[in-house]
N, CA, C, O and the ligand as a Tripos MOL2 file, in Angstrom:
@<TRIPOS>MOLECULE
protein
  233   231    59     0     0
PROTEIN
NO_CHARGES

@<TRIPOS>ATOM
      1 N           9.3590  -17.7110  -12.5390 N.3       1 MET1
      2 CA          9.6520  -18.1770  -11.2100 C.3       1 MET1
      3 C          10.8250  -19.2950  -11.2680 C.2       1 MET1
      4 O          10.5580  -20.3700  -11.8050 O.2       1 MET1
      5 N          12.1000  -19.0750  -10.7360 N.am      2 GLU2
      6 CA         13.0900  -20.2030  -10.6370 C.3       2 GLU2
      7 C          13.1330  -20.7630   -9.4110 C.2       2 GLU2
      8 O          13.3290  -20.1120   -8.3850 O.2       2 GLU2
      9 N          12.9490  -22.0110   -9.4540 N.am      3 SER3
     10 CA         13.1420  -22.8130   -8.1350 C.3       3 SER3
     11 C          14.2390  -23.7750   -8.2510 C.2       3 SER3
     12 O          14.0730  -24.8390   -7.6550 O.2       3 SER3
     13 N          15.1900  -23.6310   -8.8190 N.am      4 SER4
     14 CA         16.2430  -24.7210   -8.9750 C.3       4 SER4
     15 C          17.1880  -24.6480   -7.7140 C.2       4 SER4
     16 O          17.3540  -23.6380   -7.0300 O.2       4 SER4
     17 N          17.7050  -25.7140   -7.5390 N.am      5 GLU5
     18 CA         18.4810  -25.8400   -6.3850 C.3       5 GLU5
     19 C          19.6310  -24.7610   -6.4840 C.2       5 GLU5
     20 O          20.1450  -24.5560   -7.5840 O.2       5 GLU5
     21 N          19.9700  -24.1970   -5.5770 N.am      6 LYS6
     22 CA         21.1130  -23.3060   -5.3670 C.3       6 LYS6
     23 C          22.3360  -23.9140   -4.7510 C.2       6 LYS6
     24 O          22.2900  -24.4680   -3.6530 O.2       6 LYS6
     25 N          23.5090  -23.8010   -5.5160 N.am      7 LYS7
     26 CA         24.6630  -24.2730   -5.0330 C.3       7 LYS7
     27 C          25.1640  -23.4080   -3.9260 C.2       7 LYS7
     28 O          25.0280  -22.1850   -3.9670 O.2       7 LYS7
     29 N          25.6530  -23.9340   -3.0900 N.am      8 VAL8
     30 CA         26.3340  -23.1250   -1.8580 C.3       8 VAL8
     31 C          27.8030  -23.0800   -2.3120 C.2       8 VAL8
     32 O          28.4320  -24.0750   -2.6750 O.2       8 VAL8
     33 N          28.2850  -21.8320   -2.2550 N.am      9 GLY9
     34 CA         29.6370  -21.5940   -2.4210 C.3       9 GLY9
     35 C          29.8250  -20.5960   -3.4710 C.2       9 GLY9
     36 O          28.7610  -20.1610   -3.9110 O.2       9 GLY9
     37 N          30.8130  -20.1480   -3.9570 N.am     10 ALA10
     38 CA         31.2630  -19.1130   -4.8880 C.3      10 ALA10
     39 C          30.7590  -19.7030   -6.2910 C.2      10 ALA10
     40 O          31.1060  -20.7920   -6.7480 O.2      10 ALA10
     41 N          29.8150  -18.7290   -6.9380 N.am     11 GLU11
     42 CA         29.4800  -19.1980   -8.3420 C.3      11 GLU11
     43 C          30.3130  -18.0980   -9.2000 C.2      11 GLU11
     44 O          30.3450  -16.8980   -8.9290 O.2      11 GLU11
     45 N          30.9070  -18.6570  -10.1620 N.am     12 MET12
     46 CA         31.6620  -17.8120  -11.0690 C.3      12 MET12
     47 C          30.6870  -17.0840  -11.9420 C.2      12 MET12
     48 O          29.7800  -17.6000  -12.5960 O.2      12 MET12
     49 N          31.0370  -15.6440  -11.8530 N.am     13 ILE13
     50 CA         30.3070  -14.8040  -12.7660 C.3      13 ILE13
     51 C          31.1110  -14.1320  -13.8040 C.2      13 ILE13
     52 O          32.1970  -13.6130  -13.5450 O.2      13 ILE13
     53 N          30.5380  -14.1400  -15.0760 N.am     14 TYR14
     54 CA         31.1440  -13.2860  -16.1470 C.3      14 TYR14
     55 C          30.4980  -12.2580  -16.5030 C.2      14 TYR14
     56 O          29.2690  -12.2260  -16.5510 O.2      14 TYR14
     57 N          31.3010  -11.2420  -16.8110 N.am     15 GLU15
     58 CA         30.7140  -10.0660  -17.1970 C.3      15 GLU15
     59 C          30.9090   -9.6030  -18.6560 C.2      15 GLU15
     60 O          32.0780   -9.5450  -19.0400 O.2      15 GLU15
     61 N          30.0470   -9.3030  -19.4260 N.am     16 CYS16
     62 CA         30.3420   -8.8460  -20.8120 C.3      16 CYS16
     63 C          30.8730   -7.4290  -20.7970 C.2      16 CYS16
     64 O          30.2360   -6.4600  -20.3840 O.2      16 CYS16
     65 N          32.1220   -7.4010  -21.2950 N.am     17 ILE17
     66 CA         32.7830   -6.0850  -21.4000 C.3      17 ILE17
     67 C          32.0930   -5.0950  -22.3890 C.2      17 ILE17
     68 O          32.4410   -3.9150  -22.3530 O.2      17 ILE17
     69 N          31.2030   -5.4760  -23.2070 N.am     18 ASN18
     70 CA         30.5340   -4.6100  -24.1930 C.3      18 ASN18
     71 C          29.3220   -4.0400  -23.5610 C.2      18 ASN18
     72 O          29.1030   -2.8300  -23.6200 O.2      18 ASN18
     73 N          28.5930   -4.7950  -23.0090 N.am     19 CYS19
     74 CA         27.1990   -4.3860  -22.3040 C.3      19 CYS19
     75 C          27.1830   -4.3720  -20.9190 C.2      19 CYS19
     76 O          26.4490   -3.5950  -20.3080 O.2      19 CYS19
     77 N          27.9600   -5.1980  -20.3340 N.am     20 GLY20
     78 CA         28.1660   -5.1930  -18.9140 C.3      20 GLY20
     79 C          27.0780   -6.2580  -18.3810 C.2      20 GLY20
     80 O          26.7330   -6.3190  -17.2010 O.2      20 GLY20
     81 N          26.6660   -6.9520  -19.2360 N.am     21 ALA21
     82 CA         25.6180   -8.0570  -18.6560 C.3      21 ALA21
     83 C          26.4630   -8.9990  -17.7560 C.2      21 ALA21
     84 O          27.6640   -9.2050  -17.9270 O.2      21 ALA21
     85 N          25.5870   -9.6270  -16.6340 N.am     22 LYS22
     86 CA         26.2810  -10.4140  -15.9570 C.3      22 LYS22
     87 C          25.6490  -11.8190  -16.2710 C.2      22 LYS22
     88 O          24.4460  -12.0780  -16.2440 O.2      22 LYS22
     89 N          26.8340  -12.8100  -16.6220 N.am     23 VAL23
     90 CA         26.3040  -14.0760  -17.1390 C.3      23 VAL23
     91 C          26.8530  -15.2320  -16.1190 C.2      23 VAL23
     92 O          28.0030  -15.1130  -15.6950 O.2      23 VAL23
     93 N          26.2130  -16.1270  -15.7970 N.am     24 THR24
     94 CA         26.5220  -17.1350  -14.8540 C.3      24 THR24
     95 C          27.2930  -18.1380  -15.6130 C.2      24 THR24
     96 O          27.1360  -18.2310  -16.8310 O.2      24 THR24
     97 N          28.1480  -18.9210  -14.9450 N.am     25 ALA25
     98 CA         28.7290  -19.9600  -15.6930 C.3      25 ALA25
     99 C          27.8300  -20.9870  -16.1750 C.2      25 ALA25
    100 O          28.0500  -21.6410  -17.1950 O.2      25 ALA25
    101 N          26.7420  -21.1330  -15.3780 N.am     26 GLU26
    102 CA         25.6880  -21.9930  -15.9620 C.3      26 GLU26
    103 C          25.1230  -21.7040  -17.3130 C.2      26 GLU26
    104 O          24.8900  -22.4960  -18.2260 O.2      26 GLU26
    105 N          24.9370  -20.3240  -17.2530 N.am     27 GLN27
    106 CA         24.1900  -19.9130  -18.5470 C.3      27 GLN27
    107 C          25.3600  -20.0330  -19.7530 C.2      27 GLN27
    108 O          24.9420  -20.3370  -20.8710 O.2      27 GLN27
    109 N          26.6320  -19.8360  -19.6020 N.am     28 LEU28
    110 CA         27.6410  -19.9410  -20.4840 C.3      28 LEU28
    111 C          27.7360  -21.6940  -20.8910 C.2      28 LEU28
    112 O          28.0110  -22.0860  -22.0250 O.2      28 LEU28
    113 N          27.4760  -22.5210  -19.8350 N.am     29 ALA29
    114 CA         27.5810  -23.8570  -20.2080 C.3      29 ALA29
    115 C          26.5160  -24.4220  -21.1060 C.2      29 ALA29
    116 O          26.6300  -25.5420  -21.6050 O.2      29 ALA29
    117 N          25.5860  -23.7200  -21.2880 N.am     30 VAL30
    118 CA         24.1960  -24.0130  -22.0940 C.3      30 VAL30
    119 C          24.7570  -23.8850  -23.3460 C.2      30 VAL30
    120 O          24.7060  -24.9040  -24.0340 O.2      30 VAL30
    121 N          25.3310  -22.8120  -23.8810 N.am     31 THR31
    122 CA         25.7030  -22.4790  -25.1120 C.3      31 THR31
    123 C          27.2280  -23.0410  -25.3520 C.2      31 THR31
    124 O          28.1350  -23.1790  -24.5310 O.2      31 THR31
    125 N          27.1970  -23.3030  -26.6860 N.am     32 PRO32
    126 CA         28.6830  -24.1030  -27.0720 C.3      32 PRO32
    127 C          29.7990  -23.0040  -27.0510 C.2      32 PRO32
    128 O          30.9310  -23.3410  -26.7030 O.2      32 PRO32
    129 N          29.5220  -21.6190  -27.4290 N.am     33 GLU33
    130 CA         30.3610  -20.7530  -27.4170 C.3      33 GLU33
    131 C          30.1940  -19.7670  -26.1700 C.2      33 GLU33
    132 O          29.1640  -19.5120  -25.5450 O.2      33 GLU33
    133 N          31.4490  -19.2980  -25.9860 N.am     34 VAL34
    134 CA         31.2620  -18.2790  -24.7390 C.3      34 VAL34
    135 C          30.9990  -16.7830  -25.3970 C.2      34 VAL34
    136 O          31.8110  -16.0500  -25.9620 O.2      34 VAL34
    137 N          29.9140  -16.6240  -25.1940 N.am     35 LYS35
    138 CA         29.4130  -15.1390  -25.6650 C.3      35 LYS35
    139 C          28.3020  -14.4820  -24.8630 C.2      35 LYS35
    140 O          27.5650  -15.2370  -24.2300 O.2      35 LYS35
    141 N          28.1220  -13.3780  -24.8170 N.am     36 CYS36
    142 CA         27.0690  -12.7210  -24.1980 C.3      36 CYS36
    143 C          25.8380  -13.0480  -24.7750 C.2      36 CYS36
    144 O          25.7080  -12.9140  -25.9920 O.2      36 CYS36
    145 N          24.7810  -13.5170  -23.9870 N.am     37 PRO37
    146 CA         23.4880  -13.8200  -24.4330 C.3      37 PRO37
    147 C          22.6970  -12.6210  -24.6680 C.2      37 PRO37
    148 O          21.6100  -12.7600  -25.2310 O.2      37 PRO37
    149 N          23.0900  -11.4570  -24.3150 N.am     38 ILE38
    150 CA         22.2810  -10.2130  -24.4670 C.3      38 ILE38
    151 C          22.7980   -9.6010  -25.8210 C.2      38 ILE38
    152 O          22.0170   -9.4570  -26.7620 O.2      38 ILE38
    153 N          24.0000   -9.2750  -25.9010 N.am     39 CYS39
    154 CA         24.5780   -8.7270  -27.2300 C.3      39 CYS39
    155 C          25.2270   -9.3870  -28.0650 C.2      39 CYS39
    156 O          25.3760   -8.9410  -29.2020 O.2      39 CYS39
    157 N          25.7910  -10.6720  -27.6610 N.am     40 GLY40
    158 CA         26.4820  -11.5690  -28.6050 C.3      40 GLY40
    159 C          27.8130  -11.4090  -28.5490 C.2      40 GLY40
    160 O          28.5340  -12.1990  -29.1590 O.2      40 GLY40
    161 N          28.3820  -10.3020  -27.7660 N.am     41 TYR41
    162 CA         29.8500  -10.1680  -27.6070 C.3      41 TYR41
    163 C          30.5790  -11.3100  -27.0720 C.2      41 TYR41
    164 O          30.1190  -11.9290  -26.1120 O.2      41 TYR41
    165 N          31.6600  -11.6300  -27.6080 N.am     42 ARG42
    166 CA         32.3280  -12.8370  -27.2240 C.3      42 ARG42
    167 C          33.3840  -12.7120  -26.2430 C.2      42 ARG42
    168 O          34.0650  -13.6980  -25.9600 O.2      42 ARG42
    169 N          33.5910  -11.5250  -25.6700 N.am     43 VAL43
    170 CA         34.6670  -11.0100  -24.7930 C.3      43 VAL43
    171 C          33.9850  -10.8720  -23.5360 C.2      43 VAL43
    172 O          33.2850   -9.8730  -23.3670 O.2      43 VAL43
    173 N          34.1030  -11.8470  -22.5140 N.am     44 LEU44
    174 CA         33.7060  -11.8280  -21.2220 C.3      44 LEU44
    175 C          34.7920  -11.8170  -20.2650 C.2      44 LEU44
    176 O          35.7690  -12.5460  -20.4340 O.2      44 LEU44
    177 N          34.6900  -11.0540  -19.2900 N.am     45 ARG45
    178 CA         35.5160  -11.1300  -18.2770 C.3      45 ARG45
    179 C          35.1380  -11.7540  -16.9250 C.2      45 ARG45
    180 O          34.0090  -11.5070  -16.5010 O.2      45 ARG45
    181 N          35.8970  -12.4800  -16.2520 N.am     46 LYS46
    182 CA         35.6090  -13.1910  -15.1000 C.3      46 LYS46
    183 C          35.4020  -12.1870  -13.9020 C.2      46 LYS46
    184 O          36.2360  -11.3010  -13.7180 O.2      46 LYS46
    185 N          34.4440  -12.2980  -13.1910 N.am     47 SER47
    186 CA         34.1310  -11.5030  -12.0880 C.3      47 SER47
    187 C          33.3730  -12.4090  -11.0660 C.2      47 SER47
    188 O          32.4740  -13.1760  -11.4080 O.2      47 SER47
    189 N          33.7500  -12.2770   -9.9630 N.am     48 ARG48
    190 CA         33.3240  -13.4170   -8.7790 C.3      48 ARG48
    191 C          31.7610  -12.6910   -8.3700 C.2      48 ARG48
    192 O          31.4700  -11.4950   -8.4060 O.2      48 ARG48
    193 N          31.0910  -13.5960   -8.0660 N.am     49 ALA49
    194 CA         29.8100  -13.3450   -7.2470 C.3      49 ALA49
    195 C          29.9320  -12.3230   -6.1310 C.2      49 ALA49
    196 O          30.7700  -12.5250   -5.2530 O.2      49 ALA49
    197 N          29.3180  -11.4570   -6.1020 N.am     50 PRO50
    198 CA         29.4630  -10.5330   -4.8500 C.3      50 PRO50
    199 C          29.1080  -11.2110   -3.6000 C.2      50 PRO50
    200 O          27.9840  -11.6280   -3.3200 O.2      50 PRO50
    201 N          30.3180  -11.2980   -2.7650 N.am     51 ILE51
    202 CA         30.0810  -11.9200   -1.3810 C.3      51 ILE51
    203 C          29.9640  -10.7000   -0.5690 C.2      51 ILE51
    204 O          30.7490   -9.7560   -0.6540 O.2      51 ILE51
    205 N          28.8610  -10.7630    0.2950 N.am     52 VAL52
    206 CA         28.6930   -9.7070    1.1540 C.3      52 VAL52
    207 C          29.2090  -10.2330    2.6080 C.2      52 VAL52
    208 O          28.7540  -11.2870    3.0520 O.2      52 VAL52
    209 N          29.9950   -9.6140    3.2080 N.am     53 LYS53
    210 CA         30.5930   -9.8830    4.3320 C.3      53 LYS53
    211 C          30.3810   -8.9250    5.2630 C.2      53 LYS53
    212 O          30.7130   -7.7630    5.0310 O.2      53 LYS53
    213 N          29.8240   -9.2790    6.3900 N.am     54 HIS54
    214 CA         29.7490   -8.2660    7.2650 C.3      54 HIS54
    215 C          30.9500   -8.1270    8.4130 C.2      54 HIS54
    216 O          31.2410   -9.0470    9.1790 O.2      54 HIS54
    217 N          31.4920   -7.0350    8.4050 N.am     55 VAL55
    218 CA         32.7330   -6.8430    9.0540 C.3      55 VAL55
    219 C          32.2720   -5.8330   10.1700 C.2      55 VAL55
    220 O          31.6450   -4.8280    9.8370 O.2      55 VAL55
    221 N          32.5820   -6.0920   11.5320 N.am     56 LYS56
    222 CA         32.2700   -5.2190   12.5980 C.3      56 LYS56
    223 C          33.2140   -4.3180   12.8040 C.2      56 LYS56
    224 O          34.2960   -4.7140   13.2360 O.2      56 LYS56
    225 N          33.0390   -3.1400   12.5800 N.am     57 ALA57
    226 CA         34.1010   -1.8420   12.9680 C.3      57 ALA57
    227 C          33.9730   -1.5420   14.1560 C.2      57 ALA57
    228 O          32.9020   -1.3580   14.7340 O.2      57 ALA57
    229 N          35.3500   -1.4490   14.7380 N.am     58 ARG58
    230 CA         35.2830   -1.1010   16.2470 C.3      58 ARG58
    231 C          35.7120    0.3740   16.3950 C.2      58 ARG58
    232 O          35.7430    0.8980   17.5090 O.2      58 ARG58
    233 ZN         26.8320   -8.3090  -23.9020 Zn       59 ZN59
@<TRIPOS>BOND
     1     1     2 1
     2     2     3 1
     3     3     4 2
     4     3     5 am
     5     5     6 1
     6     6     7 1
     7     7     8 2
     8     7     9 am
     9     9    10 1
    10    10    11 1
    11    11    12 2
    12    11    13 am
    13    13    14 1
    14    14    15 1
    15    15    16 2
    16    15    17 am
    17    17    18 1
    18    18    19 1
    19    19    20 2
    20    19    21 am
    21    21    22 1
    22    22    23 1
    23    23    24 2
    24    23    25 am
    25    25    26 1
    26    26    27 1
    27    27    28 2
    28    27    29 am
    29    29    30 1
    30    30    31 1
    31    31    32 2
    32    31    33 am
    33    33    34 1
    34    34    35 1
    35    35    36 2
    36    35    37 am
    37    37    38 1
    38    38    39 1
    39    39    40 2
    40    39    41 am
    41    41    42 1
    42    42    43 1
    43    43    44 2
    44    43    45 am
    45    45    46 1
    46    46    47 1
    47    47    48 2
    48    47    49 am
    49    49    50 1
    50    50    51 1
    51    51    52 2
    52    51    53 am
    53    53    54 1
    54    54    55 1
    55    55    56 2
    56    55    57 am
    57    57    58 1
    58    58    59 1
    59    59    60 2
    60    59    61 am
    61    61    62 1
    62    62    63 1
    63    63    64 2
    64    63    65 am
    65    65    66 1
    66    66    67 1
    67    67    68 2
    68    67    69 am
    69    69    70 1
    70    70    71 1
    71    71    72 2
    72    71    73 am
    73    73    74 1
    74    74    75 1
    75    75    76 2
    76    75    77 am
    77    77    78 1
    78    78    79 1
    79    79    80 2
    80    79    81 am
    81    81    82 1
    82    82    83 1
    83    83    84 2
    84    83    85 am
    85    85    86 1
    86    86    87 1
    87    87    88 2
    88    87    89 am
    89    89    90 1
    90    90    91 1
    91    91    92 2
    92    91    93 am
    93    93    94 1
    94    94    95 1
    95    95    96 2
    96    95    97 am
    97    97    98 1
    98    98    99 1
    99    99   100 2
   100    99   101 am
   101   101   102 1
   102   102   103 1
   103   103   104 2
   104   103   105 am
   105   105   106 1
   106   106   107 1
   107   107   108 2
   108   107   109 am
   109   109   110 1
   110   110   111 1
   111   111   112 2
   112   111   113 am
   113   113   114 1
   114   114   115 1
   115   115   116 2
   116   115   117 am
   117   117   118 1
   118   118   119 1
   119   119   120 2
   120   119   121 am
   121   121   122 1
   122   122   123 1
   123   123   124 2
   124   123   125 am
   125   125   126 1
   126   126   127 1
   127   127   128 2
   128   127   129 am
   129   129   130 1
   130   130   131 1
   131   131   132 2
   132   131   133 am
   133   133   134 1
   134   134   135 1
   135   135   136 2
   136   135   137 am
   137   137   138 1
   138   138   139 1
   139   139   140 2
   140   139   141 am
   141   141   142 1
   142   142   143 1
   143   143   144 2
   144   143   145 am
   145   145   146 1
   146   146   147 1
   147   147   148 2
   148   147   149 am
   149   149   150 1
   150   150   151 1
   151   151   152 2
   152   151   153 am
   153   153   154 1
   154   154   155 1
   155   155   156 2
   156   155   157 am
   157   157   158 1
   158   158   159 1
   159   159   160 2
   160   159   161 am
   161   161   162 1
   162   162   163 1
   163   163   164 2
   164   163   165 am
   165   165   166 1
   166   166   167 1
   167   167   168 2
   168   167   169 am
   169   169   170 1
   170   170   171 1
   171   171   172 2
   172   171   173 am
   173   173   174 1
   174   174   175 1
   175   175   176 2
   176   175   177 am
   177   177   178 1
   178   178   179 1
   179   179   180 2
   180   179   181 am
   181   181   182 1
   182   182   183 1
   183   183   184 2
   184   183   185 am
   185   185   186 1
   186   186   187 1
   187   187   188 2
   188   187   189 am
   189   189   190 1
   190   190   191 1
   191   191   192 2
   192   191   193 am
   193   193   194 1
   194   194   195 1
   195   195   196 2
   196   195   197 am
   197   197   198 1
   198   198   199 1
   199   199   200 2
   200   199   201 am
   201   201   202 1
   202   202   203 1
   203   203   204 2
   204   203   205 am
   205   205   206 1
   206   206   207 1
   207   207   208 2
   208   207   209 am
   209   209   210 1
   210   210   211 1
   211   211   212 2
   212   211   213 am
   213   213   214 1
   214   214   215 1
   215   215   216 2
   216   215   217 am
   217   217   218 1
   218   218   219 1
   219   219   220 2
   220   219   221 am
   221   221   222 1
   222   222   223 1
   223   223   224 2
   224   223   225 am
   225   225   226 1
   226   226   227 1
   227   227   228 2
   228   227   229 am
   229   229   230 1
   230   230   231 1
   231   231   232 2
@<TRIPOS>SUBSTRUCTURE
     1 MET1         2 RESIDUE 1 A MET
     2 GLU2         6 RESIDUE 1 A GLU
     3 SER3        10 RESIDUE 1 A SER
     4 SER4        14 RESIDUE 1 A SER
     5 GLU5        18 RESIDUE 1 A GLU
     6 LYS6        22 RESIDUE 1 A LYS
     7 LYS7        26 RESIDUE 1 A LYS
     8 VAL8        30 RESIDUE 1 A VAL
     9 GLY9        34 RESIDUE 1 A GLY
    10 ALA10       38 RESIDUE 1 A ALA
    11 GLU11       42 RESIDUE 1 A GLU
    12 MET12       46 RESIDUE 1 A MET
    13 ILE13       50 RESIDUE 1 A ILE
    14 TYR14       54 RESIDUE 1 A TYR
    15 GLU15       58 RESIDUE 1 A GLU
    16 CYS16       62 RESIDUE 1 A CYS
    17 ILE17       66 RESIDUE 1 A ILE
    18 ASN18       70 RESIDUE 1 A ASN
    19 CYS19       74 RESIDUE 1 A CYS
    20 GLY20       78 RESIDUE 1 A GLY
    21 ALA21       82 RESIDUE 1 A ALA
    22 LYS22       86 RESIDUE 1 A LYS
    23 VAL23       90 RESIDUE 1 A VAL
    24 THR24       94 RESIDUE 1 A THR
    25 ALA25       98 RESIDUE 1 A ALA
    26 GLU26      102 RESIDUE 1 A GLU
    27 GLN27      106 RESIDUE 1 A GLN
    28 LEU28      110 RESIDUE 1 A LEU
    29 ALA29      114 RESIDUE 1 A ALA
    30 VAL30      118 RESIDUE 1 A VAL
    31 THR31      122 RESIDUE 1 A THR
    32 PRO32      126 RESIDUE 1 A PRO
    33 GLU33      130 RESIDUE 1 A GLU
    34 VAL34      134 RESIDUE 1 A VAL
    35 LYS35      138 RESIDUE 1 A LYS
    36 CYS36      142 RESIDUE 1 A CYS
    37 PRO37      146 RESIDUE 1 A PRO
    38 ILE38      150 RESIDUE 1 A ILE
    39 CYS39      154 RESIDUE 1 A CYS
    40 GLY40      158 RESIDUE 1 A GLY
    41 TYR41      162 RESIDUE 1 A TYR
    42 ARG42      166 RESIDUE 1 A ARG
    43 VAL43      170 RESIDUE 1 A VAL
    44 LEU44      174 RESIDUE 1 A LEU
    45 ARG45      178 RESIDUE 1 A ARG
    46 LYS46      182 RESIDUE 1 A LYS
    47 SER47      186 RESIDUE 1 A SER
    48 ARG48      190 RESIDUE 1 A ARG
    49 ALA49      194 RESIDUE 1 A ALA
    50 PRO50      198 RESIDUE 1 A PRO
    51 ILE51      202 RESIDUE 1 A ILE
    52 VAL52      206 RESIDUE 1 A VAL
    53 LYS53      210 RESIDUE 1 A LYS
    54 HIS54      214 RESIDUE 1 A HIS
    55 VAL55      218 RESIDUE 1 A VAL
    56 LYS56      222 RESIDUE 1 A LYS
    57 ALA57      226 RESIDUE 1 A ALA
    58 ARG58      230 RESIDUE 1 A ARG
    59 ZN59       233 GROUP 0 **** ****
């Protein structure tokens, strides 16, 4: 159970292009190298956190 404070705003999410794992910037900050914690692949692409917007269709 995680109960850390959540920052309001856009959180940068990285996605491993090898296994597709989503890695947060916080997780990357923990390790000295930028790499996937799952498979160890070093190429991650930036992807924004999904922001759900409610748009009323008329
Ligand atoms: Zn990976």
